[in-house]
C-alpha positions in Angstrom: 14.2 -17.5 20.6 12.1 -14.0 20.4 11.6 -12.5 17.1 10.5 -9.3 16.7 8.4 -7.9 13.8 8.9 -3.9 13.0 5.9 -2.0 12.6 5.1 -0.3 9.6 5.8 3.2 11.5 9.5 1.7 12.3 10.2 0.4 8.9 9.3 3.8 7.2 11.6 5.6 9.8 14.3 3.5 9.3 13.6 3.8 5.3 13.6 7.5 5.8 16.8 7.4 7.6 18.7 5.5 5.2 17.1 7.6 2.3 18.5 11.1 4.4 22.0 9.5 5.1 21.9 8.7 1.2 20.9 12.0 0.0 23.8 13.3 2.0 26.6 11.5 0.7 25.2 11.9 -2.7 25.4 15.9 -1.9 28.8 15.5 -0.4 30.1 13.8 -3.6 28.1 16.2 -6.2 30.1 19.0 -4.3 33.5 17.1 -4.5 32.9 16.6 -8.2 32.2 20.4 -8.8 35.4 21.1 -6.9 37.2 19.0 -9.0 35.6 20.3 -11.8 36.6 23.7 -10.7 40.0 22.7 -10.5 40.6 21.1 -13.6 39.2 24.4 -14.9 41.7 26.7 -13.3 44.8 24.3 -14.0 43.4 24.2 -17.6 42.9 28.1 -18.2 46.4 28.4 -16.3 47.9 26.0 -19.4 46.8 28.4 -22.0 46.0 32.1 -20.6 44.8 32.9 -24.1 41.6 30.5 -24.0 38.6 33.0 -22.8 37.8 31.6 -19.6 33.9 32.0 -21.1 34.6 29.2 -23.2 35.5 26.7 -20.8 32.2 25.5 -19.1 31.2 22.0 -17.5 29.5 20.9 -14.1 32.0 17.6 -13.9 35.7 17.2 -15.1 34.9 15.6 -18.3 32.7 18.1 -19.6 35.4 21.0 -18.1 38.1 19.1 -20.2 35.8 18.7 -23.5 34.9 22.2 -23.7 38.5 23.4 -22.8 39.5 21.0 -26.0 37.0 22.6 -28.1 38.2 26.3 -27.1 42.2 25.3 -27.7 40.9 24.0 -31.3 39.3 27.4 -32.1 42.4 29.1 -30.6 44.4 27.3 -33.0 42.4 28.2 -36.0 42.1 31.8 -34.9 46.4 31.7 -34.7 46.8 30.1 -38.1 44.3 32.4 -39.6 46.2 35.6 -38.2 49.5 33.8 -39.4 48.2 33.6 -42.8 46.9 37.0 -42.9 50.2 38.7 -41.5 51.7 36.4 -44.3 49.9 38.2 -47.2 51.1 41.8 -45.7 54.6 41.5 -45.0 56.4 42.2 -48.0 59.0 39.8 -49.4 62.1 42.6 -49.1 63.7 44.8 -51.5 65.0 43.3 -54.4 68.9 42.6 -54.8 71.3 45.3 -56.0 72.9 44.8 -59.5 76.6 45.3 -59.4 76.8 47.5 -62.5 74.8 50.2 -60.9 77.4 50.1 -57.7 80.4 50.4 -59.9 79.1 54.1 -61.7 79.8 57.6 -60.4 76.9 59.6 -59.2 77.1 61.5 -62.5 76.6 58.4 -64.3 73.8 56.8 -62.1 72.0 60.2 -63.3 72.8 60.1 -66.8 71.7 56.3 -66.8 68.3 57.0 -64.9 67.5 60.2 -67.4 68.2 58.1 -70.4 65.4 55.2 -69.4 62.9 57.9 -69.3 
């Protein structure tokens, strides 16, 4: 039985080839991850168009989801603040009319108004 021993140069070349193969696999996996993260970002932004796209960032899908959640929480706080602010500025409405004035003639209403002043 013959036993071949690899020379250091052959071993080194084999290791380099393995390393290049692993680096290519890693680059492919990283590109695939970036593509997935970008797709997740697009879908999340489409689900809530009011969110500024600049607020949703990340290199991975998990990072994108986390930044989207933070942006959505901020949007909800802003919306609630606007609701409260608008509620303070909207008048409650005109007071109800009393039944006594509607039964009066125009002349009687003028006389009653002048007597109050």
